[in-house]
PyMOL Python script that loads the backbone (N, CA, C, O; Angstrom):
from pymol import cmd

cmd.read_pdbstr("""\
ATOM      1  N   UNK A   1     106.153 102.734  80.840  1.00  0.00           N
ATOM      2  CA  UNK A   1     105.344 103.327  81.868  1.00  0.00           C
ATOM      3  C   UNK A   1     103.843 102.349  81.924  1.00  0.00           C
ATOM      4  O   UNK A   1     103.471 101.810  80.881  1.00  0.00           O
ATOM      5  N   UNK A   2     103.228 102.218  82.910  1.00  0.00           N
ATOM      6  CA  UNK A   2     101.779 101.416  82.215  1.00  0.00           C
ATOM      7  C   UNK A   2     100.873 102.551  82.139  1.00  0.00           C
ATOM      8  O   UNK A   2     101.008 103.649  82.679  1.00  0.00           O
ATOM      9  N   UNK A   3      99.854 102.099  81.330  1.00  0.00           N
ATOM     10  CA  UNK A   3      98.984 103.019  80.823  1.00  0.00           C
ATOM     11  C   UNK A   3      98.416 103.679  82.298  1.00  0.00           C
ATOM     12  O   UNK A   3      98.708 103.385  83.457  1.00  0.00           O
ATOM     13  N   UNK A   4      97.583 104.584  81.804  1.00  0.00           N
ATOM     14  CA  UNK A   4      96.997 105.568  83.554  1.00  0.00           C
ATOM     15  C   UNK A   4      96.174 104.191  83.968  1.00  0.00           C
ATOM     16  O   UNK A   4      96.645 103.602  84.942  1.00  0.00           O
ATOM     17  N   UNK A   5      95.134 103.670  83.420  1.00  0.00           N
ATOM     18  CA  UNK A   5      94.429 103.020  83.660  1.00  0.00           C
ATOM     19  C   UNK A   5      94.599 101.356  84.266  1.00  0.00           C
ATOM     20  O   UNK A   5      94.133 100.797  85.260  1.00  0.00           O
ATOM     21  N   UNK A   6      95.358 100.965  83.322  1.00  0.00           N
ATOM     22  CA  UNK A   6      96.239  99.670  83.940  1.00  0.00           C
ATOM     23  C   UNK A   6      96.762  99.852  85.625  1.00  0.00           C
ATOM     24  O   UNK A   6      96.613  99.172  86.640  1.00  0.00           O
ATOM     25  N   UNK A   7      97.432 101.124  85.307  1.00  0.00           N
ATOM     26  CA  UNK A   7      97.875 101.700  87.072  1.00  0.00           C
ATOM     27  C   UNK A   7      97.045 101.413  88.010  1.00  0.00           C
ATOM     28  O   UNK A   7      97.041 100.546  88.884  1.00  0.00           O
ATOM     29  N   UNK A   8      95.800 102.884  87.509  1.00  0.00           N
ATOM     30  CA  UNK A   8      95.245 102.143  88.663  1.00  0.00           C
ATOM     31  C   UNK A   8      94.683 101.503  89.101  1.00  0.00           C
ATOM     32  O   UNK A   8      94.389 101.518  90.296  1.00  0.00           O
ATOM     33  N   UNK A   9      94.335 100.714  88.291  1.00  0.00           N
ATOM     34  CA  UNK A   9      93.834  98.743  88.463  1.00  0.00           C
ATOM     35  C   UNK A   9      94.868  98.452  89.266  1.00  0.00           C
ATOM     36  O   UNK A   9      94.571  98.221  90.438  1.00  0.00           O
ATOM     37  N   UNK A  10      96.208  98.388  88.910  1.00  0.00           N
ATOM     38  CA  UNK A  10      97.086  98.017  89.695  1.00  0.00           C
ATOM     39  C   UNK A  10      96.650  98.364  91.145  1.00  0.00           C
ATOM     40  O   UNK A  10      96.075  97.587  91.908  1.00  0.00           O
ATOM     41  N   UNK A  11      96.996  99.598  91.402  1.00  0.00           N
ATOM     42  CA  UNK A  11      96.156 100.433  92.624  1.00  0.00           C
ATOM     43  C   UNK A  11      95.796  99.989  93.287  1.00  0.00           C
ATOM     44  O   UNK A  11      96.460  99.720  94.289  1.00  0.00           O
ATOM     45  N   UNK A  12      94.599  99.653  93.160  1.00  0.00           N
ATOM     46  CA  UNK A  12      93.354  99.339  93.404  1.00  0.00           C
ATOM     47  C   UNK A  12      93.334  98.051  94.284  1.00  0.00           C
ATOM     48  O   UNK A  12      92.936  97.923  95.441  1.00  0.00           O
ATOM     49  N   UNK A  13      93.930  97.024  93.331  1.00  0.00           N
ATOM     50  CA  UNK A  13      94.023  95.672  93.461  1.00  0.00           C
ATOM     51  C   UNK A  13      95.324  95.677  94.320  1.00  0.00           C
ATOM     52  O   UNK A  13      95.674  94.497  94.353  1.00  0.00           O
ATOM     53  N   UNK A  14      96.037  96.281  94.891  1.00  0.00           N
ATOM     54  CA  UNK A  14      97.118  96.389  95.998  1.00  0.00           C
ATOM     55  C   UNK A  14      96.701  96.678  97.191  1.00  0.00           C
ATOM     56  O   UNK A  14      96.989  96.228  98.300  1.00  0.00           O
ATOM     57  N   UNK A  15      95.431  98.112  96.551  1.00  0.00           N
ATOM     58  CA  UNK A  15      95.090  98.334  98.052  1.00  0.00           C
ATOM     59  C   UNK A  15      94.004  97.080  98.821  1.00  0.00           C
ATOM     60  O   UNK A  15      93.931  96.657  99.975  1.00  0.00           O
ATOM     61  N   UNK A  16      93.306  96.785  97.652  1.00  0.00           N
ATOM     62  CA  UNK A  16      92.666  95.721  97.988  1.00  0.00           C
ATOM     63  C   UNK A  16      93.288  94.466  99.025  1.00  0.00           C
ATOM     64  O   UNK A  16      92.817  94.140 100.115  1.00  0.00           O
ATOM     65  N   UNK A  17      94.460  93.893  98.348  1.00  0.00           N
ATOM     66  CA  UNK A  17      95.246  93.221  99.243  1.00  0.00           C
ATOM     67  C   UNK A  17      95.617  93.584 100.520  1.00  0.00           C
ATOM     68  O   UNK A  17      95.689  92.751 101.424  1.00  0.00           O
ATOM     69  N   UNK A  18      95.944  95.160 100.727  1.00  0.00           N
ATOM     70  CA  UNK A  18      96.417  95.539 102.307  1.00  0.00           C
ATOM     71  C   UNK A  18      95.474  95.381 102.897  1.00  0.00           C
ATOM     72  O   UNK A  18      95.739  94.704 103.891  1.00  0.00           O
ATOM     73  N   UNK A  19      94.153  95.717 102.827  1.00  0.00           N
ATOM     74  CA  UNK A  19      93.001  95.688 103.174  1.00  0.00           C
ATOM     75  C   UNK A  19      92.604  94.156 103.980  1.00  0.00           C
ATOM     76  O   UNK A  19      92.295  93.945 105.153  1.00  0.00           O
ATOM     77  N   UNK A  20      92.762  93.211 102.799  1.00  0.00           N
ATOM     78  CA  UNK A  20      92.682  92.053 103.486  1.00  0.00           C
ATOM     79  C   UNK A  20      93.576  91.353 104.725  1.00  0.00           C
ATOM     80  O   UNK A  20      93.274  90.759 105.760  1.00  0.00           O
ATOM     81  N   UNK A  21      94.789  91.724 104.097  1.00  0.00           N
ATOM     82  CA  UNK A  21      95.971  91.679 105.148  1.00  0.00           C
ATOM     83  C   UNK A  21      95.806  92.006 106.308  1.00  0.00           C
ATOM     84  O   UNK A  21      96.144  91.296 107.255  1.00  0.00           O
ATOM     85  N   UNK A  22      95.272  93.108 106.410  1.00  0.00           N
ATOM     86  CA  UNK A  22      94.756  93.846 107.603  1.00  0.00           C
ATOM     87  C   UNK A  22      94.253  93.205 108.836  1.00  0.00           C
ATOM     88  O   UNK A  22      94.519  93.197 110.038  1.00  0.00           O
ATOM     89  N   UNK A  23      93.225  92.555 107.835  1.00  0.00           N
ATOM     90  CA  UNK A  23      91.699  92.066 108.316  1.00  0.00           C
ATOM     91  C   UNK A  23      92.585  90.287 108.802  1.00  0.00           C
ATOM     92  O   UNK A  23      92.078  89.485 109.586  1.00  0.00           O
ATOM     93  N   UNK A  24      93.347  90.170 108.395  1.00  0.00           N
ATOM     94  CA  UNK A  24      93.799  88.651 108.429  1.00  0.00           C
ATOM     95  C   UNK A  24      94.748  88.954 109.506  1.00  0.00           C
ATOM     96  O   UNK A  24      95.027  88.164 110.408  1.00  0.00           O
ATOM     97  N   UNK A  25      95.238  90.153 109.369  1.00  0.00           N
ATOM     98  CA  UNK A  25      96.776  90.675 110.763  1.00  0.00           C
ATOM     99  C   UNK A  25      95.832  90.485 111.962  1.00  0.00           C
ATOM    100  O   UNK A  25      95.905  89.424 112.582  1.00  0.00           O
ATOM    101  N   UNK A  26      94.828  91.560 112.390  1.00  0.00           N
ATOM    102  CA  UNK A  26      94.199  91.660 113.100  1.00  0.00           C
ATOM    103  C   UNK A  26      93.148  90.683 113.756  1.00  0.00           C
ATOM    104  O   UNK A  26      92.594  91.118 114.766  1.00  0.00           O
ATOM    105  N   UNK A  27      92.864  89.665 113.404  1.00  0.00           N
ATOM    106  CA  UNK A  27      92.640  88.693 114.033  1.00  0.00           C
ATOM    107  C   UNK A  27      93.352  87.487 114.158  1.00  0.00           C
ATOM    108  O   UNK A  27      92.603  86.530 114.354  1.00  0.00           O
ATOM    109  N   UNK A  28      94.652  87.190 114.107  1.00  0.00           N
ATOM    110  CA  UNK A  28      95.823  86.214 114.314  1.00  0.00           C
ATOM    111  C   UNK A  28      96.707  86.931 115.187  1.00  0.00           C
ATOM    112  O   UNK A  28      97.535  86.304 115.849  1.00  0.00           O
ATOM    113  N   UNK A  29      96.614  88.232 115.260  1.00  0.00           N
ATOM    114  CA  UNK A  29      98.076  88.639 116.383  1.00  0.00           C
ATOM    115  C   UNK A  29      97.812  90.104 116.571  1.00  0.00           C
ATOM    116  O   UNK A  29      96.950  90.731 115.954  1.00  0.00           O
ATOM    117  N   UNK A  30      98.496  90.519 117.330  1.00  0.00           N
ATOM    118  CA  UNK A  30      98.408  92.125 117.673  1.00  0.00           C
ATOM    119  C   UNK A  30      99.539  93.025 117.332  1.00  0.00           C
ATOM    120  O   UNK A  30     100.669  92.755 117.740  1.00  0.00           O
ATOM    121  N   UNK A  31      99.316  94.029 116.644  1.00  0.00           N
ATOM    122  CA  UNK A  31     100.381  95.024 115.947  1.00  0.00           C
ATOM    123  C   UNK A  31     100.668  95.556 117.225  1.00  0.00           C
ATOM    124  O   UNK A  31      99.934  95.773 118.189  1.00  0.00           O
ATOM    125  N   UNK A  32     101.998  95.742 117.029  1.00  0.00           N
ATOM    126  CA  UNK A  32     102.509  97.038 118.307  1.00  0.00           C
ATOM    127  C   UNK A  32     102.139  98.144 118.003  1.00  0.00           C
ATOM    128  O   UNK A  32     101.698  98.410 116.885  1.00  0.00           O
ATOM    129  N   UNK A  33     102.227  98.767 118.709  1.00  0.00           N
ATOM    130  CA  UNK A  33     102.039 100.550 118.450  1.00  0.00           C
ATOM    131  C   UNK A  33     102.487 101.141 117.614  1.00  0.00           C
ATOM    132  O   UNK A  33     101.731 101.618 116.767  1.00  0.00           O
ATOM    133  N   UNK A  34     103.884 101.336 117.529  1.00  0.00           N
ATOM    134  CA  UNK A  34     104.388 102.116 116.854  1.00  0.00           C
ATOM    135  C   UNK A  34     104.175 100.982 114.960  1.00  0.00           C
ATOM    136  O   UNK A  34     104.559 101.651 114.001  1.00  0.00           O
ATOM    137  N   UNK A  35     103.835 100.048 114.715  1.00  0.00           N
ATOM    138  CA  UNK A  35     103.430  99.459 113.595  1.00  0.00           C
ATOM    139  C   UNK A  35     102.400 100.493 113.086  1.00  0.00           C
ATOM    140  O   UNK A  35     102.524 101.309 112.174  1.00  0.00           O
ATOM    141  N   UNK A  36     101.214 100.221 114.016  1.00  0.00           N
ATOM    142  CA  UNK A  36      99.932 100.912 114.094  1.00  0.00           C
ATOM    143  C   UNK A  36     100.072 102.226 113.343  1.00  0.00           C
ATOM    144  O   UNK A  36      99.618 102.682 112.294  1.00  0.00           O
ATOM    145  N   UNK A  37     101.046 102.733 114.497  1.00  0.00           N
ATOM    146  CA  UNK A  37     100.992 104.123 114.047  1.00  0.00           C
ATOM    147  C   UNK A  37     101.477 104.834 112.953  1.00  0.00           C
ATOM    148  O   UNK A  37     101.130 105.947 112.559  1.00  0.00           O
ATOM    149  N   UNK A  38     102.879 103.562 112.200  1.00  0.00           N
ATOM    150  CA  UNK A  38     102.959 103.933 111.139  1.00  0.00           C
ATOM    151  C   UNK A  38     102.341 103.665 109.592  1.00  0.00           C
ATOM    152  O   UNK A  38     102.480 104.344 108.574  1.00  0.00           O
ATOM    153  N   UNK A  39     101.696 102.563 109.788  1.00  0.00           N
ATOM    154  CA  UNK A  39     100.556 102.958 109.030  1.00  0.00           C
ATOM    155  C   UNK A  39      99.596 103.612 108.908  1.00  0.00           C
ATOM    156  O   UNK A  39      99.241 103.982 107.789  1.00  0.00           O
ATOM    157  N   UNK A  40      98.842 103.966 110.139  1.00  0.00           N
ATOM    158  CA  UNK A  40      98.192 105.116 109.672  1.00  0.00           C
ATOM    159  C   UNK A  40      98.656 106.567 109.378  1.00  0.00           C
ATOM    160  O   UNK A  40      97.968 107.526 109.027  1.00  0.00           O
ATOM    161  N   UNK A  41      99.966 106.496 109.602  1.00  0.00           N
ATOM    162  CA  UNK A  41     100.797 107.530 109.069  1.00  0.00           C
ATOM    163  C   UNK A  41     100.528 107.660 107.907  1.00  0.00           C
ATOM    164  O   UNK A  41      99.872 108.608 107.477  1.00  0.00           O
ATOM    165  N   UNK A  42     101.300 106.099 106.735  1.00  0.00           N
ATOM    166  CA  UNK A  42     100.897 105.910 105.706  1.00  0.00           C
ATOM    167  C   UNK A  42      99.716 106.164 105.108  1.00  0.00           C
ATOM    168  O   UNK A  42      99.459 106.739 104.050  1.00  0.00           O
ATOM    169  N   UNK A  43      98.992 105.632 105.969  1.00  0.00           N
ATOM    170  CA  UNK A  43      97.462 105.844 104.952  1.00  0.00           C
ATOM    171  C   UNK A  43      96.683 107.339 105.504  1.00  0.00           C
ATOM    172  O   UNK A  43      95.536 107.646 105.182  1.00  0.00           O
ATOM    173  N   UNK A  44      97.208 107.827 106.028  1.00  0.00           N
ATOM    174  CA  UNK A  44      96.924 109.496 105.929  1.00  0.00           C
ATOM    175  C   UNK A  44      97.788 110.367 105.131  1.00  0.00           C
ATOM    176  O   UNK A  44      97.746 111.595 105.205  1.00  0.00           O
ATOM    177  N   UNK A  45      98.710 109.593 104.234  1.00  0.00           N
ATOM    178  CA  UNK A  45      99.079 110.423 103.413  1.00  0.00           C
ATOM    179  C   UNK A  45      98.750 110.107 101.664  1.00  0.00           C
ATOM    180  O   UNK A  45      99.077 110.607 100.587  1.00  0.00           O
ATOM    181  N   UNK A  46      98.039 109.143 102.077  1.00  0.00           N
ATOM    182  CA  UNK A  46      97.451 108.309 100.934  1.00  0.00           C
ATOM    183  C   UNK A  46      96.371 109.407 101.087  1.00  0.00           C
ATOM    184  O   UNK A  46      96.705 110.504 100.639  1.00  0.00           O
ATOM    185  N   UNK A  47      95.371 109.333 101.531  1.00  0.00           N
ATOM    186  CA  UNK A  47      94.096 110.198 101.836  1.00  0.00           C
ATOM    187  C   UNK A  47      94.316 111.427 101.698  1.00  0.00           C
ATOM    188  O   UNK A  47      93.468 112.015 101.028  1.00  0.00           O
ATOM    189  N   UNK A  48      95.526 112.302 102.268  1.00  0.00           N
ATOM    190  CA  UNK A  48      95.585 113.563 101.860  1.00  0.00           C
ATOM    191  C   UNK A  48      96.072 113.795 100.224  1.00  0.00           C
ATOM    192  O   UNK A  48      95.940 114.859  99.618  1.00  0.00           O
ATOM    193  N   UNK A  49      96.565 112.752  99.760  1.00  0.00           N
ATOM    194  CA  UNK A  49      96.919 113.058  98.197  1.00  0.00           C
ATOM    195  C   UNK A  49      95.351 112.901  97.178  1.00  0.00           C
ATOM    196  O   UNK A  49      94.922 113.665  96.313  1.00  0.00           O
ATOM    197  N   UNK A  50      94.848 111.760  97.641  1.00  0.00           N
ATOM    198  CA  UNK A  50      93.061 111.762  97.398  1.00  0.00           C
ATOM    199  C   UNK A  50      91.867 112.646  97.144  1.00  0.00           C
ATOM    200  O   UNK A  50      91.046 112.743  96.232  1.00  0.00           O
ATOM    201  N   UNK A  51      92.151 113.465  98.688  1.00  0.00           N
ATOM    202  CA  UNK A  51      91.418 114.643  98.675  1.00  0.00           C
ATOM    203  C   UNK A  51      91.816 115.548  98.416  1.00  0.00           C
ATOM    204  O   UNK A  51      91.617 116.434  99.246  1.00  0.00           O
ATOM    205  N   UNK A  52      92.478 115.875  97.368  1.00  0.00           N
ATOM    206  CA  UNK A  52      93.293 116.905  96.771  1.00  0.00           C
ATOM    207  C   UNK A  52      92.070 116.599  94.953  1.00  0.00           C
ATOM    208  O   UNK A  52      91.900 117.210  93.898  1.00  0.00           O
ATOM    209  N   UNK A  53      91.666 115.610  95.446  1.00  0.00           N
ATOM    210  CA  UNK A  53      90.649 115.757  93.826  1.00  0.00           C
ATOM    211  C   UNK A  53      89.279 115.755  94.428  1.00  0.00           C
ATOM    212  O   UNK A  53      88.507 115.025  93.806  1.00  0.00           O
ATOM    213  N   UNK A  54      88.743 116.379  95.488  1.00  0.00           N
ATOM    214  CA  UNK A  54      87.256 116.152  95.732  1.00  0.00           C
ATOM    215  C   UNK A  54      86.997 117.689  95.087  1.00  0.00           C
ATOM    216  O   UNK A  54      85.854 118.139  95.004  1.00  0.00           O
TER     217      UNK A  54
END
""", "prot")
cmd.dss("prot")
cmd.show_as("cartoon", "prot")
cmd.util.cbc("prot")
cmd.orient("prot")
């Protein structure tokens, strides 16, 4: 398993990649409502986990 710091950096890099992909996709094509809802669901789950540490 990765050391915690390395793993956290990997997660942040992946999140940045997701953000950039969303920007590109939103400019070039339309997502289906179901796709948007699925993305929203996953983001909500991520936020639920992160909010445990407030």
